[in-house]
MIKEZA-34963 format. One record per atom (N, C-alpha, C): x, y, z; residue in one letter; residue number from 1; atom name. Coordinates in Angstrom, 3 decimals. Atoms other than C-alpha are relative to their C-alpha. Layout:
N
((X Y Z) "A" NUM "CA");
...
END
This chain:
92
((-0.278 0.153 1.293) "M" 1 "N");
((-39.098 -258.832 85.883) "M" 1 "CA");
((-0.792 -0.251 -1.136) "M" 1 "C");
((0.915 -0.305 0.814) "G" 2 "N");
((-40.390 -258.433 82.527) "G" 2 "CA");
((-0.579 -1.851 -0.209) "G" 2 "C");
((1.082 1.573 0.835) "N" 3 "N");
((-42.611 -261.030 80.414) "N" 3 "CA");
((1.028 -0.910 -0.807) "N" 3 "C");
((-0.837 0.456 1.097) "D" 4 "N");
((-39.848 -260.903 77.761) "D" 4 "CA");
((0.749 -1.702 -0.136) "D" 4 "C");
((-0.223 1.090 0.424) "L" 5 "N");
((-38.908 -263.892 75.948) "L" 5 "CA");
((0.539 -0.576 -1.257) "L" 5 "C");
((-0.606 -0.551 1.186) "Y" 6 "N");
((-36.174 -264.556 73.910) "Y" 6 "CA");
((-0.162 -1.531 -0.617) "Y" 6 "C");
((-0.578 1.133 0.177) "N" 7 "N");
((-35.690 -267.826 71.791) "N" 7 "CA");
((0.849 -0.166 -1.814) "N" 7 "C");
((-1.117 -0.614 1.176) "R" 8 "N");
((-33.395 -268.779 68.412) "R" 8 "CA");
((-1.064 -1.259 -1.069) "R" 8 "C");
((0.678 0.704 0.988) "I" 9 "N");
((-36.519 -270.566 66.780) "I" 9 "CA");
((0.219 0.131 -1.476) "I" 9 "C");
((0.205 -0.897 1.392) "A" 10 "N");
((-36.574 -268.761 63.334) "A" 10 "CA");
((1.663 -0.446 -0.449) "A" 10 "C");
((-1.475 0.558 -0.173) "V" 11 "N");
((-32.156 -269.652 63.591) "V" 11 "CA");
((-0.175 -1.341 -0.735) "V" 11 "C");
((0.160 1.580 0.454) "L" 12 "N");
((-33.103 -273.250 63.858) "L" 12 "CA");
((-0.135 -0.453 -0.745) "L" 12 "C");
((0.694 0.303 1.278) "R" 13 "N");
((-35.484 -273.782 61.381) "R" 13 "CA");
((0.843 0.682 -1.162) "R" 13 "C");
((-0.288 -0.747 1.103) "A" 14 "N");
((-33.560 -271.608 58.648) "A" 14 "CA");
((0.956 -1.478 0.149) "A" 14 "C");
((-1.613 1.519 0.220) "E" 15 "N");
((-30.052 -274.552 60.072) "E" 15 "CA");
((-0.760 -1.198 -0.857) "E" 15 "C");
((0.447 1.296 0.472) "R" 16 "N");
((-33.029 -276.971 59.156) "R" 16 "CA");
((-0.612 -0.152 -1.042) "R" 16 "C");
((0.686 0.152 0.988) "D" 17 "N");
((-33.978 -275.553 56.256) "D" 17 "CA");
((-1.840 -0.789 -0.026) "D" 17 "C");
((1.664 0.680 -1.478) "L" 18 "N");
((-37.565 -276.354 58.335) "L" 18 "CA");
((-0.626 1.564 -1.071) "L" 18 "C");
((0.918 -1.151 0.116) "S" 19 "N");
((-40.674 -274.312 56.622) "S" 19 "CA");
((-0.773 0.436 1.206) "S" 19 "C");
((0.563 -0.188 -1.263) "R" 20 "N");
((-42.741 -272.917 59.540) "R" 20 "CA");
((-1.242 -1.334 0.131) "R" 20 "C");
((1.101 1.189 0.048) "Q" 21 "N");
((-45.492 -275.816 58.451) "Q" 21 "CA");
((0.677 -0.902 0.354) "Q" 21 "C");
((-0.465 0.905 0.179) "D" 22 "N");
((-43.118 -278.020 58.012) "D" 22 "CA");
((0.446 -0.687 2.013) "D" 22 "C");
((-0.331 0.488 -0.975) "L" 23 "N");
((-41.838 -277.544 62.089) "L" 23 "CA");
((-1.631 -0.065 1.332) "L" 23 "C");
((1.713 -0.161 -0.437) "A" 24 "N");
((-45.784 -276.644 62.888) "A" 24 "CA");
((-0.573 -1.845 0.304) "A" 24 "C");
((0.384 1.351 -0.320) "D" 25 "N");
((-46.607 -280.118 61.717) "D" 25 "CA");
((1.005 -1.077 0.903) "D" 25 "C");
((-1.145 0.424 -1.368) "A" 26 "N");
((-43.701 -281.348 63.692) "A" 26 "CA");
((-0.349 -0.399 1.268) "A" 26 "C");
((0.552 -0.525 -1.137) "V" 27 "N");
((-44.660 -280.124 67.231) "V" 27 "CA");
((-1.566 -0.729 0.313) "V" 27 "C");
((1.574 0.354 0.237) "G" 28 "N");
((-48.431 -280.752 66.013) "G" 28 "CA");
((-0.800 1.917 1.016) "G" 28 "C");
((0.039 -1.369 -0.609) "I" 29 "N");
((-48.764 -276.917 66.359) "I" 29 "CA");
((-0.859 0.413 -1.433) "I" 29 "C");
((0.059 -1.323 1.385) "N" 30 "N");
((-50.309 -274.062 63.811) "N" 30 "CA");
((1.038 0.296 -0.892) "N" 30 "C");
((-1.021 -1.057 0.712) "Y" 31 "N");
((-48.137 -272.793 61.571) "Y" 31 "CA");
((-0.112 1.358 0.284) "Y" 31 "C");
((0.009 -1.463 -0.141) "Q" 32 "N");
((-48.928 -269.210 62.604) "Q" 32 "CA");
((0.282 0.221 1.880) "Q" 32 "C");
((-0.408 0.335 -1.718) "T" 33 "N");
((-48.131 -270.259 66.357) "T" 33 "CA");
((1.295 0.000 -0.332) "T" 33 "C");
((-1.696 0.091 0.462) "V" 34 "N");
((-44.367 -270.790 64.902) "V" 34 "CA");
((0.166 1.186 0.213) "V" 34 "C");
((-0.837 -1.290 -0.031) "G" 35 "N");
((-44.369 -267.348 63.756) "G" 35 "CA");
((-0.261 1.287 1.109) "G" 35 "C");
((0.178 -0.824 -1.309) "F" 36 "N");
((-46.048 -265.933 66.977) "F" 36 "CA");
((1.411 -0.218 0.765) "F" 36 "C");
((-1.055 0.687 -1.028) "L" 37 "N");
((-43.572 -267.495 68.759) "L" 37 "CA");
((1.763 0.085 -0.588) "L" 37 "C");
((-1.860 -0.476 1.275) "E" 38 "N");
((-40.219 -266.364 65.990) "E" 38 "CA");
((-0.444 1.342 0.920) "E" 38 "C");
((0.628 -1.972 -0.141) "R" 39 "N");
((-41.710 -262.488 66.817) "R" 39 "CA");
((0.020 0.563 1.231) "R" 39 "C");
((0.017 -0.186 -1.508) "G" 40 "N");
((-41.885 -263.014 70.725) "G" 40 "CA");
((-1.556 0.487 -0.007) "G" 40 "C");
((1.850 0.156 -0.219) "D" 41 "N");
((-45.940 -262.586 70.096) "D" 41 "CA");
((-0.295 -0.671 1.130) "D" 41 "C");
((1.080 0.760 -0.595) "Y" 42 "N");
((-46.819 -265.748 72.049) "Y" 42 "CA");
((1.398 -0.560 1.160) "Y" 42 "C");
((-0.944 0.755 -0.753) "N" 43 "N");
((-45.114 -267.336 75.338) "N" 43 "CA");
((-0.032 -1.623 -0.055) "N" 43 "C");
((0.825 1.384 -0.496) "P" 44 "N");
((-45.315 -271.235 74.935) "P" 44 "CA");
((-0.249 -0.983 0.994) "P" 44 "C");
((0.564 0.653 -1.418) "S" 45 "N");
((-46.443 -273.730 77.407) "S" 45 "CA");
((1.279 -0.554 0.010) "S" 45 "C");
((-1.310 0.592 -0.602) "L" 46 "N");
((-44.087 -275.574 79.203) "L" 46 "CA");
((0.061 -1.306 -1.261) "L" 46 "C");
((-0.165 1.216 0.694) "T" 47 "N");
((-45.198 -278.860 77.135) "T" 47 "CA");
((0.084 0.478 -1.326) "T" 47 "C");
((-0.442 -0.097 1.587) "L" 48 "N");
((-44.729 -277.106 73.584) "L" 48 "CA");
((1.535 0.725 0.509) "L" 48 "C");
((-1.001 -0.234 0.038) "A" 49 "N");
((-41.635 -275.649 74.984) "A" 49 "CA");
((0.814 -1.472 -0.135) "A" 49 "C");
((-0.678 1.551 -0.176) "L" 50 "N");
((-40.130 -279.628 75.893) "L" 50 "CA");
((-0.578 -0.209 -1.205) "L" 50 "C");
((0.386 0.897 1.373) "D" 51 "N");
((-41.817 -280.708 72.421) "D" 51 "CA");
((1.684 0.676 -0.903) "D" 51 "C");
((-1.272 -0.750 1.223) "L" 52 "N");
((-39.206 -277.911 70.471) "L" 52 "CA");
((1.248 -0.794 0.712) "L" 52 "C");
((-1.897 0.390 -0.536) "S" 53 "N");
((-36.076 -279.270 72.610) "S" 53 "CA");
((-0.281 -1.472 -0.244) "S" 53 "C");
((0.437 1.093 0.808) "A" 54 "N");
((-37.404 -282.676 71.553) "A" 54 "CA");
((0.799 -0.152 -1.221) "A" 54 "C");
((-0.137 0.447 1.941) "Y" 55 "N");
((-37.325 -282.279 67.844) "Y" 55 "CA");
((1.364 0.913 0.004) "Y" 55 "C");
((-1.746 -0.464 0.933) "F" 56 "N");
((-33.949 -279.970 67.388) "F" 56 "CA");
((0.903 -0.649 1.036) "F" 56 "C");
((-0.984 1.039 -0.147) "G" 57 "N");
((-32.354 -282.489 70.070) "G" 57 "CA");
((0.718 1.176 0.807) "G" 57 "C");
((-1.194 -0.707 -1.541) "L" 58 "N");
((-31.252 -279.312 72.732) "L" 58 "CA");
((-0.981 0.396 1.117) "L" 58 "C");
((0.263 -0.397 -1.047) "P" 59 "N");
((-31.904 -278.196 75.742) "P" 59 "CA");
((-0.833 1.154 0.265) "P" 59 "C");
((0.923 -1.092 0.388) "V" 60 "N");
((-34.837 -275.860 76.081) "V" 60 "CA");
((1.028 1.376 0.705) "V" 60 "C");
((-0.674 -1.400 0.358) "E" 61 "N");
((-32.343 -273.291 77.287) "E" 61 "CA");
((1.184 0.018 -0.455) "E" 61 "C");
((-0.407 -0.220 1.389) "A" 62 "N");
((-30.598 -273.511 74.405) "A" 62 "CA");
((-1.164 1.107 -1.053) "A" 62 "C");
((0.899 -1.127 0.865) "I" 63 "N");
((-33.720 -271.847 72.714) "I" 63 "CA");
((-0.561 0.730 0.325) "I" 63 "C");
((0.600 -0.705 -0.542) "F" 64 "N");
((-35.207 -270.376 75.070) "F" 64 "CA");
((0.803 1.273 0.714) "F" 64 "C");
((-1.052 0.114 -1.094) "S" 65 "N");
((-33.786 -267.813 77.663) "S" 65 "CA");
((-1.003 1.633 0.278) "S" 65 "C");
((0.256 -0.548 -0.491) "R" 66 "N");
((-35.126 -264.583 79.732) "R" 66 "CA");
((0.818 1.113 -0.650) "R" 66 "C");
((-1.143 -0.653 0.224) "K" 67 "N");
((-32.379 -262.900 78.291) "K" 67 "CA");
((0.451 0.202 -1.938) "K" 67 "C");
((0.339 0.225 2.028) "P" 68 "N");
((-31.546 -261.671 74.402) "P" 68 "CA");
((1.056 -0.915 -0.138) "P" 68 "C");
((-0.830 1.288 0.328) "L" 69 "N");
((-29.403 -264.926 73.284) "L" 69 "CA");
((1.227 0.620 -1.454) "L" 69 "C");
((-0.977 -0.216 1.195) "R" 70 "N");
((-26.064 -264.305 71.733) "R" 70 "CA");
((0.101 -1.070 -0.950) "R" 70 "C");
((-0.023 1.232 1.353) "P" 71 "N");
((-25.788 -266.282 68.686) "P" 71 "CA");
((0.675 -0.902 0.333) "P" 71 "C");
((-0.869 1.623 -0.629) "L" 72 "N");
((-24.641 -270.093 68.994) "L" 72 "CA");
((1.122 0.629 -0.620) "L" 72 "C");
((-1.456 -0.128 0.649) "S" 73 "N");
((-21.645 -269.128 66.761) "S" 73 "CA");
((1.439 0.830 0.981) "S" 73 "C");
((-0.172 -0.610 -0.828) "E" 74 "N");
((-20.579 -266.986 69.375) "E" 74 "CA");
((0.293 -0.266 0.888) "E" 74 "C");
((0.060 1.137 -1.032) "T" 75 "N");
((-21.601 -268.949 72.051) "T" 75 "CA");
((0.813 -1.123 -0.180) "T" 75 "C");
((-0.825 1.188 0.100) "V" 76 "N");
((-20.371 -272.283 70.877) "V" 76 "CA");
((2.026 0.805 -0.149) "V" 76 "C");
((-1.432 -0.291 0.250) "Y" 77 "N");
((-16.668 -270.608 69.403) "Y" 77 "CA");
((0.072 0.753 1.232) "Y" 77 "C");
((-0.549 -1.033 -1.076) "G" 78 "N");
((-16.334 -267.975 72.243) "G" 78 "CA");
((0.309 -0.886 0.780) "G" 78 "C");
((-0.301 0.842 -1.434) "E" 79 "N");
((-16.392 -270.337 74.761) "E" 79 "CA");
((1.363 -0.799 -0.275) "E" 79 "C");
((-0.919 0.355 0.838) "A" 80 "N");
((-14.050 -272.328 72.809) "A" 80 "CA");
((1.480 0.440 -0.059) "A" 80 "C");
((-1.115 -0.682 0.366) "V" 81 "N");
((-11.491 -269.788 72.692) "V" 81 "CA");
((0.742 0.693 1.339) "V" 81 "C");
((-0.449 -0.280 -1.629) "E" 82 "N");
((-11.683 -268.489 76.034) "E" 82 "CA");
((0.212 -1.580 0.977) "E" 82 "C");
((-0.719 1.490 -0.756) "Q" 83 "N");
((-10.993 -272.382 77.068) "Q" 83 "CA");
((1.284 0.124 -0.118) "Q" 83 "C");
((-1.380 0.574 0.359) "K" 84 "N");
((-8.157 -272.473 74.930) "K" 84 "CA");
((1.012 1.529 0.859) "K" 84 "C");
((-0.572 -0.933 -0.995) "K" 85 "N");
((-7.185 -268.741 76.771) "K" 85 "CA");
((0.662 -0.470 0.815) "K" 85 "C");
((-0.405 -0.139 -1.623) "A" 86 "N");
((-7.300 -270.006 80.459) "A" 86 "CA");
((0.930 -1.270 0.134) "A" 86 "C");
((-1.394 1.680 0.006) "M" 87 "N");
((-5.436 -273.480 79.106) "M" 87 "CA");
((1.819 0.749 0.003) "M" 87 "C");
((-0.686 0.116 0.070) "R" 88 "N");
((-2.714 -271.710 78.122) "R" 88 "CA");
((0.641 0.989 1.449) "R" 88 "C");
((-0.085 -0.677 -1.223) "G" 89 "N");
((-2.913 -269.036 81.089) "G" 89 "CA");
((0.923 -0.951 0.815) "G" 89 "C");
((-0.131 1.163 -1.310) "R" 90 "N");
((-2.405 -272.382 83.398) "R" 90 "CA");
((1.267 -0.227 -0.507) "R" 90 "C");
((-1.576 0.618 0.321) "A" 91 "N");
((0.978 -273.730 81.176) "A" 91 "CA");
((0.906 1.245 -0.092) "A" 91 "C");
((-1.135 -0.791 0.183) "R" 92 "N");
((3.017 -270.676 81.564) "R" 92 "CA");
((0.523 0.126 1.426) "R" 92 "C");
END
């Protein structure tokens, strides 16, 4: 298993109109660390991952993954579409 860790930090920041400095201040890290995290140049400690999870109000696995992350819209809406298809199939 490689050391690759993927994340959605940049997307989550953009959705909330946060600068790197805003996020850094909120979780008590240097703004440069946010950039390193977003680029995948730095893996967070468990404490930092949990702090980011709490700040964004999302489970850690919604922010970080060992595999490339699908876009949130695909994850949320894609699953909803699949559930509708499954329900239609059961109704027949």
